[in-house]
VMD Tcl script that builds the backbone (N, CA, C; Angstrom):
set m [mol new atoms 294]
animate dup $m
set s [atomselect $m all]
$s set {name element resname resid chain x y z} {
  {N N MET 1 A -31.471 -10.902 -58.566}
  {CA C MET 1 A -32.130 -9.617 -58.612}
  {C C MET 1 A -32.316 -9.066 -57.196}
  {N N LEU 2 A -32.676 -9.939 -56.271}
  {CA C LEU 2 A -32.839 -9.491 -54.892}
  {C C LEU 2 A -31.532 -8.968 -54.308}
  {N N GLU 3 A -30.440 -9.595 -54.660}
  {CA C GLU 3 A -29.140 -9.129 -54.161}
  {C C GLU 3 A -28.820 -7.735 -54.711}
  {N N PHE 4 A -29.146 -7.490 -55.980}
  {CA C PHE 4 A -28.913 -6.162 -56.538}
  {C C PHE 4 A -29.764 -5.130 -55.804}
  {N N ILE 5 A -31.018 -5.441 -55.553}
  {CA C ILE 5 A -31.894 -4.512 -54.843}
  {C C ILE 5 A -31.342 -4.237 -53.447}
  {N N ARG 6 A -30.912 -5.268 -52.733}
  {CA C ARG 6 A -30.336 -5.089 -51.407}
  {C C ARG 6 A -29.108 -4.187 -51.463}
  {N N CYS 7 A -28.231 -4.459 -52.419}
  {CA C CYS 7 A -27.002 -3.663 -52.550}
  {C C CYS 7 A -27.313 -2.228 -52.956}
  {N N ALA 8 A -28.307 -2.036 -53.822}
  {CA C ALA 8 A -28.685 -0.688 -54.242}
  {C C ALA 8 A -29.220 0.116 -53.062}
  {N N LEU 9 A -30.039 -0.515 -52.239}
  {CA C LEU 9 A -30.556 0.190 -51.059}
  {C C LEU 9 A -29.442 0.513 -50.071}
  {N N GLU 10 A -28.487 -0.389 -49.941}
  {CA C GLU 10 A -27.335 -0.114 -49.082}
  {C C GLU 10 A -26.529 1.063 -49.639}
  {N N ALA 11 A -26.339 1.096 -50.947}
  {CA C ALA 11 A -25.613 2.198 -51.581}
  {C C ALA 11 A -26.360 3.520 -51.398}
  {N N GLU 12 A -27.679 3.486 -51.484}
  {CA C GLU 12 A -28.458 4.702 -51.236}
  {C C GLU 12 A -28.224 5.209 -49.821}
  {N N GLY 13 A -28.221 4.293 -48.869}
  {CA C GLY 13 A -27.958 4.682 -47.485}
  {C C GLY 13 A -26.590 5.309 -47.318}
  {N N VAL 14 A -25.605 4.745 -47.984}
  {CA C VAL 14 A -24.242 5.282 -47.937}
  {C C VAL 14 A -24.220 6.683 -48.553}
  {N N ALA 15 A -24.932 6.857 -49.668}
  {CA C ALA 15 A -24.973 8.170 -50.319}
  {C C ALA 15 A -25.611 9.211 -49.397}
  {N N HIS 16 A -26.686 8.830 -48.723}
  {CA C HIS 16 A -27.352 9.766 -47.809}
  {C C HIS 16 A -26.468 10.106 -46.612}
  {N N ALA 17 A -25.645 9.164 -46.185}
  {CA C ALA 17 A -24.793 9.371 -45.008}
  {C C ALA 17 A -23.461 10.042 -45.342}
  {N N ARG 18 A -23.216 10.278 -46.607}
  {CA C ARG 18 A -21.922 10.837 -47.016}
  {C C ARG 18 A -21.677 12.190 -46.359}
  {N N PRO 19 A -20.551 12.302 -45.682}
  {CA C PRO 19 A -20.230 13.598 -45.069}
  {C C PRO 19 A -19.747 14.587 -46.137}
  {N N PRO 20 A -19.801 15.864 -45.835}
  {CA C PRO 20 A -19.332 16.858 -46.810}
  {C C PRO 20 A -17.869 16.650 -47.205}
  {N N ARG 21 A -17.073 16.211 -46.250}
  {CA C ARG 21 A -15.654 15.929 -46.513}
  {C C ARG 21 A -15.354 14.535 -45.991}
  {N N TRP 22 A -14.670 13.760 -46.803}
  {CA C TRP 22 A -14.282 12.409 -46.381}
  {C C TRP 22 A -12.919 12.096 -46.967}
  {N N GLU 23 A -12.279 11.102 -46.392}
  {CA C GLU 23 A -10.968 10.666 -46.862}
  {C C GLU 23 A -10.937 9.150 -46.927}
  {N N VAL 24 A -10.118 8.639 -47.822}
  {CA C VAL 24 A -9.920 7.196 -47.904}
  {C C VAL 24 A -9.448 6.718 -46.536}
  {N N GLY 25 A -10.128 5.704 -46.037}
  {CA C GLY 25 A -9.747 5.141 -44.750}
  {C C GLY 25 A -10.593 5.617 -43.580}
  {N N ASP 26 A -11.369 6.689 -43.730}
  {CA C ASP 26 A -12.192 7.120 -42.604}
  {C C ASP 26 A -13.396 6.187 -42.440}
  {N N ASP 27 A -14.180 6.401 -41.399}
  {CA C ASP 27 A -15.293 5.502 -41.082}
  {C C ASP 27 A -16.309 5.407 -42.217}
  {N N TRP 28 A -16.668 6.562 -42.800}
  {CA C TRP 28 A -17.649 6.534 -43.889}
  {C C TRP 28 A -17.103 5.725 -45.058}
  {N N TYR 29 A -15.872 5.964 -45.432}
  {CA C TYR 29 A -15.265 5.234 -46.544}
  {C C TYR 29 A -15.224 3.735 -46.260}
  {N N ALA 30 A -14.949 3.366 -45.026}
  {CA C ALA 30 A -14.881 1.954 -44.646}
  {C C ALA 30 A -16.230 1.259 -44.823}
  {N N THR 31 A -17.304 2.005 -44.819}
  {CA C THR 31 A -18.635 1.465 -45.099}
  {C C THR 31 A -18.952 1.568 -46.589}
  {N N ALA 32 A -18.585 2.686 -47.194}
  {CA C ALA 32 A -18.928 2.952 -48.592}
  {C C ALA 32 A -18.240 1.994 -49.560}
  {N N ARG 33 A -16.951 1.764 -49.374}
  {CA C ARG 33 A -16.196 0.940 -50.327}
  {C C ARG 33 A -16.788 -0.466 -50.475}
  {N N PRO 34 A -17.024 -1.214 -49.389}
  {CA C PRO 34 A -17.596 -2.546 -49.566}
  {C C PRO 34 A -19.029 -2.514 -50.105}
  {N N ALA 35 A -19.780 -1.480 -49.745}
  {CA C ALA 35 A -21.148 -1.365 -50.270}
  {C C ALA 35 A -21.121 -1.204 -51.789}
  {N N MET 36 A -20.221 -0.378 -52.276}
  {CA C MET 36 A -20.141 -0.139 -53.716}
  {C C MET 36 A -19.534 -1.335 -54.449}
  {N N ASP 37 A -18.601 -2.020 -53.816}
  {CA C ASP 37 A -18.071 -3.255 -54.417}
  {C C ASP 37 A -19.179 -4.289 -54.555}
  {N N GLY 38 A -20.014 -4.423 -53.522}
  {CA C GLY 38 A -21.141 -5.348 -53.582}
  {C C GLY 38 A -22.129 -4.979 -54.662}
  {N N LEU 39 A -22.375 -3.678 -54.831}
  {CA C LEU 39 A -23.285 -3.226 -55.886}
  {C C LEU 39 A -22.741 -3.597 -57.257}
  {N N ARG 40 A -21.461 -3.397 -57.462}
  {CA C ARG 40 A -20.852 -3.731 -58.765}
  {C C ARG 40 A -20.964 -5.229 -59.051}
  {N N ILE 41 A -20.717 -6.062 -58.063}
  {CA C ILE 41 A -20.824 -7.510 -58.247}
  {C C ILE 41 A -22.273 -7.891 -58.555}
  {N N ALA 42 A -23.211 -7.313 -57.809}
  {CA C ALA 42 A -24.627 -7.611 -58.032}
  {C C ALA 42 A -25.073 -7.131 -59.413}
  {N N GLU 43 A -24.561 -5.991 -59.857}
  {CA C GLU 43 A -24.886 -5.487 -61.197}
  {C C GLU 43 A -24.417 -6.477 -62.262}
  {N N LYS 44 A -23.212 -6.980 -62.118}
  {CA C LYS 44 A -22.683 -7.939 -63.094}
  {C C LYS 44 A -23.466 -9.253 -63.052}
  {N N SER 45 A -23.986 -9.614 -61.888}
  {CA C SER 45 A -24.810 -10.820 -61.779}
  {C C SER 45 A -26.111 -10.664 -62.555}
  {N N ILE 46 A -26.691 -9.471 -62.527}
  {CA C ILE 46 A -27.904 -9.207 -63.313}
  {C C ILE 46 A -27.601 -9.410 -64.791}
  {N N GLU 47 A -26.468 -8.892 -65.249}
  {CA C GLU 47 A -26.079 -9.058 -66.654}
  {C C GLU 47 A -25.943 -10.527 -67.022}
  {N N LEU 48 A -25.394 -11.299 -66.123}
  {CA C LEU 48 A -25.152 -12.712 -66.383}
  {C C LEU 48 A -26.419 -13.555 -66.294}
  {N N LEU 49 A -27.275 -13.278 -65.323}
  {CA C LEU 49 A -28.372 -14.189 -64.999}
  {C C LEU 49 A -29.762 -13.744 -65.437}
  {N N CYS 50 A -29.931 -12.487 -65.788}
  {CA C CYS 50 A -31.272 -11.974 -66.082}
  {C C CYS 50 A -31.449 -11.638 -67.557}
  {N N ALA 51 A -32.690 -11.361 -67.915}
  {CA C ALA 51 A -33.043 -11.036 -69.306}
  {C C ALA 51 A -32.268 -9.804 -69.780}
  {N N PRO 52 A -31.870 -9.799 -71.046}
  {CA C PRO 52 A -31.076 -8.682 -71.583}
  {C C PRO 52 A -31.735 -7.312 -71.446}
  {N N ASP 53 A -33.066 -7.221 -71.472}
  {CA C ASP 53 A -33.703 -5.908 -71.378}
  {C C ASP 53 A -33.566 -5.284 -69.985}
  {N N LEU 54 A -33.085 -6.051 -69.019}
  {CA C LEU 54 A -32.865 -5.536 -67.673}
  {C C LEU 54 A -31.464 -4.949 -67.496}
  {N N HIS 55 A -30.557 -5.248 -68.421}
  {CA C HIS 55 A -29.163 -4.804 -68.287}
  {C C HIS 55 A -29.022 -3.287 -68.275}
  {N N SER 56 A -29.616 -2.626 -69.231}
  {CA C SER 56 A -29.439 -1.178 -69.360}
  {C C SER 56 A -29.974 -0.409 -68.149}
  {N N PRO 57 A -31.204 -0.685 -67.678}
  {CA C PRO 57 A -31.661 0.056 -66.498}
  {C C PRO 57 A -30.883 -0.292 -65.235}
  {N N THR 58 A -30.383 -1.507 -65.146}
  {CA C THR 58 A -29.568 -1.894 -63.995}
  {C C THR 58 A -28.276 -1.097 -63.988}
  {N N THR 59 A -27.625 -1.024 -65.135}
  {CA C THR 59 A -26.380 -0.277 -65.258}
  {C C THR 59 A -26.603 1.212 -65.000}
  {N N ALA 60 A -27.696 1.760 -65.525}
  {CA C ALA 60 A -27.989 3.181 -65.320}
  {C C ALA 60 A -28.219 3.492 -63.841}
  {N N TYR 61 A -28.948 2.632 -63.162}
  {CA C TYR 61 A -29.210 2.831 -61.732}
  {C C TYR 61 A -27.917 2.693 -60.932}
  {N N ALA 62 A -27.122 1.689 -61.233}
  {CA C ALA 62 A -25.847 1.501 -60.533}
  {C C ALA 62 A -24.918 2.696 -60.774}
  {N N HIS 63 A -24.896 3.195 -61.997}
  {CA C HIS 63 A -24.057 4.360 -62.315}
  {C C HIS 63 A -24.528 5.592 -61.529}
  {N N ALA 64 A -25.839 5.794 -61.471}
  {CA C ALA 64 A -26.378 6.932 -60.719}
  {C C ALA 64 A -26.029 6.817 -59.236}
  {N N LEU 65 A -26.109 5.608 -58.693}
  {CA C LEU 65 A -25.731 5.392 -57.301}
  {C C LEU 65 A -24.242 5.651 -57.088}
  {N N ASN 66 A -23.425 5.178 -58.018}
  {CA C ASN 66 A -21.984 5.400 -57.930}
  {C C ASN 66 A -21.665 6.897 -57.904}
  {N N GLN 67 A -22.309 7.644 -58.766}
  {CA C GLN 67 A -22.094 9.089 -58.782}
  {C C GLN 67 A -22.570 9.734 -57.484}
  {N N ALA 68 A -23.713 9.269 -56.967}
  {CA C ALA 68 A -24.254 9.838 -55.733}
  {C C ALA 68 A -23.326 9.592 -54.553}
  {N N VAL 69 A -22.652 8.461 -54.564}
  {CA C VAL 69 A -21.754 8.130 -53.458}
  {C C VAL 69 A -20.420 8.857 -53.585}
  {N N TRP 70 A -19.815 8.858 -54.768}
  {CA C TRP 70 A -18.431 9.327 -54.891}
  {C C TRP 70 A -18.261 10.756 -55.396}
  {N N GLN 71 A -19.235 11.292 -56.114}
  {CA C GLN 71 A -19.059 12.618 -56.713}
  {C C GLN 71 A -19.577 13.704 -55.785}
  {N N ASP 72 A -19.007 14.897 -55.911}
  {CA C ASP 72 A -19.488 16.038 -55.139}
  {C C ASP 72 A -20.922 16.346 -55.528}
  {N N ARG 73 A -21.698 16.707 -54.533}
  {CA C ARG 73 A -23.101 17.040 -54.774}
  {C C ARG 73 A -23.204 18.457 -55.301}
  {N N ASP 74 A -24.150 18.650 -56.192}
  {CA C ASP 74 A -24.365 19.978 -56.765}
  {C C ASP 74 A -25.494 20.712 -56.046}
  {N N GLY 75 A -25.842 20.237 -54.870}
  {CA C GLY 75 A -26.900 20.880 -54.104}
  {C C GLY 75 A -28.281 20.329 -54.419}
  {N N GLY 76 A -28.387 19.447 -55.418}
  {CA C GLY 76 A -29.674 18.870 -55.771}
  {C C GLY 76 A -30.129 17.826 -54.765}
  {N N ASN 77 A -31.395 17.500 -54.827}
  {CA C ASN 77 A -31.986 16.503 -53.946}
  {C C ASN 77 A -31.583 15.113 -54.410}
  {N N LEU 78 A -30.973 14.358 -53.525}
  {CA C LEU 78 A -30.471 13.027 -53.854}
  {C C LEU 78 A -31.595 12.086 -54.272}
  {N N VAL 79 A -32.690 12.099 -53.558}
  {CA C VAL 79 A -33.820 11.222 -53.880}
  {C C VAL 79 A -34.343 11.533 -55.279}
  {N N GLU 80 A -34.496 12.798 -55.593}
  {CA C GLU 80 A -34.990 13.198 -56.911}
  {C C GLU 80 A -34.034 12.778 -58.018}
  {N N ARG 81 A -32.742 12.786 -57.743}
  {CA C ARG 81 A -31.755 12.377 -58.757}
  {C C ARG 81 A -31.794 10.880 -59.000}
  {N N LEU 82 A -32.019 10.095 -57.947}
  {CA C LEU 82 A -31.968 8.640 -58.076}
  {C C LEU 82 A -33.295 8.021 -58.490}
  {N N GLU 83 A -34.399 8.651 -58.144}
  {CA C GLU 83 A -35.718 8.040 -58.324}
  {C C GLU 83 A -36.026 7.601 -59.760}
  {N N PRO 84 A -35.727 8.390 -60.790}
  {CA C PRO 84 A -36.043 7.923 -62.148}
  {C C PRO 84 A -35.318 6.620 -62.514}
  {N N PHE 85 A -34.074 6.494 -62.122}
  {CA C PHE 85 A -33.297 5.283 -62.412}
  {C C PHE 85 A -33.835 4.091 -61.627}
  {N N LYS 86 A -34.150 4.344 -60.370}
  {CA C LYS 86 A -34.692 3.302 -59.504}
  {C C LYS 86 A -36.046 2.829 -60.020}
  {N N ALA 87 A -36.902 3.762 -60.374}
  {CA C ALA 87 A -38.246 3.426 -60.862}
  {C C ALA 87 A -38.184 2.611 -62.150}
  {N N GLU 88 A -37.320 3.008 -63.070}
  {CA C GLU 88 A -37.205 2.257 -64.322}
  {C C GLU 88 A -36.695 0.849 -64.063}
  {N N PHE 89 A -35.672 0.724 -63.230}
  {CA C PHE 89 A -35.161 -0.605 -62.908}
  {C C PHE 89 A -36.247 -1.466 -62.277}
  {N N LEU 90 A -36.948 -0.944 -61.267}
  {CA C LEU 90 A -37.952 -1.734 -60.576}
  {C C LEU 90 A -39.107 -2.124 -61.488}
  {N N ALA 91 A -39.505 -1.234 -62.368}
  {CA C ALA 91 A -40.599 -1.555 -63.315}
  {C C ALA 91 A -40.191 -2.717 -64.229}
  {N N LEU 92 A -39.006 -2.654 -64.775}
  {CA C LEU 92 A -38.553 -3.740 -65.658}
  {C C LEU 92 A -38.277 -5.016 -64.883}
  {N N ALA 93 A -37.786 -4.888 -63.681}
  {CA C ALA 93 A -37.552 -6.076 -62.839}
  {C C ALA 93 A -38.881 -6.767 -62.557}
  {N N ARG 94 A -39.888 -5.991 -62.227}
  {CA C ARG 94 A -41.220 -6.550 -61.968}
  {C C ARG 94 A -41.751 -7.285 -63.200}
  {N N ARG 95 A -41.633 -6.651 -64.358}
  {CA C ARG 95 A -42.095 -7.277 -65.613}
  {C C ARG 95 A -41.343 -8.557 -65.915}
  {N N SER 96 A -40.075 -8.587 -65.606}
  {CA C SER 96 A -39.283 -9.780 -65.922}
  {C C SER 96 A -39.669 -10.970 -65.044}
  {N N LEU 97 A -40.310 -10.706 -63.922}
  {CA C LEU 97 A -40.723 -11.778 -63.028}
  {C C LEU 97 A -42.063 -12.397 -63.406}
  {N N THR 98 A -42.788 -11.759 -64.300}
  {CA C THR 98 A -44.102 -12.305 -64.687}
  {C C THR 98 A -44.020 -13.177 -65.903}
}
mol reanalyze $m
mol bondsrecalc $m
mol representation Tube
mol addrep $m
């Protein structure tokens, strides 16, 4: 779970740093690709190792991060778009630890 949180925060940083225009192979992409690969691996680890009720919010948060990193922005606030997914994941993660 800690690895997923670390990877999610790294993906958020990549999303915030995304330039308006980027190309495969540029500096931003060279950071983004491994960050997103790590997030995908960490997401699958949650599915394998954690309680089933954590799977859906983990996948939803990872999907939202993936969209924030790779899709064109519609002018909306990135934090506002990600926060509901992040909050739900963290709430269920906290409950699963008790």
